[in-house]
C-alpha positions, 0 to 999 in steps of 0.5 A: 511460477508454480501453484504453491508460489501463486497461492502463497503470494496471493495469501501475502496480498490478502494479509497485507490488505487486512493489515492496511485496513487495520492501519486505516482504522488506527489512523482515523484519530490522527486525521481528525480536525485539530481544535484551535481553542487557545485556552486548551492548547498552546500555539506550539502544541497546535502546530504540532497537532497540525503537523501530526494531522498532515502526516496522518493524511499523507500516510493514509494517501500512501495506504490508499495507493498500496491498496489500489495496487494490491487490488489490481494484482488480485485482479490480474491473478483472477484474469490469469495475467499475474506474474508477467511483465507489462512491457516485455511479457516475460515472467517476473521472478518470484523473488521480485513478486515476494518483495513487491506483490503488485509489481507489473514489470520485470527488473530489466524493464523497470530499470531500463 
């Protein structure tokens, strides 16, 4: 990977981390405690609200995992270990890193 590709992928990672932070801010309302006041909301509406809350929490969990993976990729970049397969040590193709900047294995090791 050349210097230009390295900086382009690093910028992609930082942009995605920023987007995740924005998504986290928007998702807080969906994770709020569901009111169980039967006067204000019917039973089906409460069930729908509980389901929406569960989905918001699941989405938050996925964003947390992605954030950890991206921070780990930035740490590998800082250590000079980014772009190499953890299993075989070969270069991970730039196209793969463009699709998943946090990839730690080449295609052969990931599928085998």
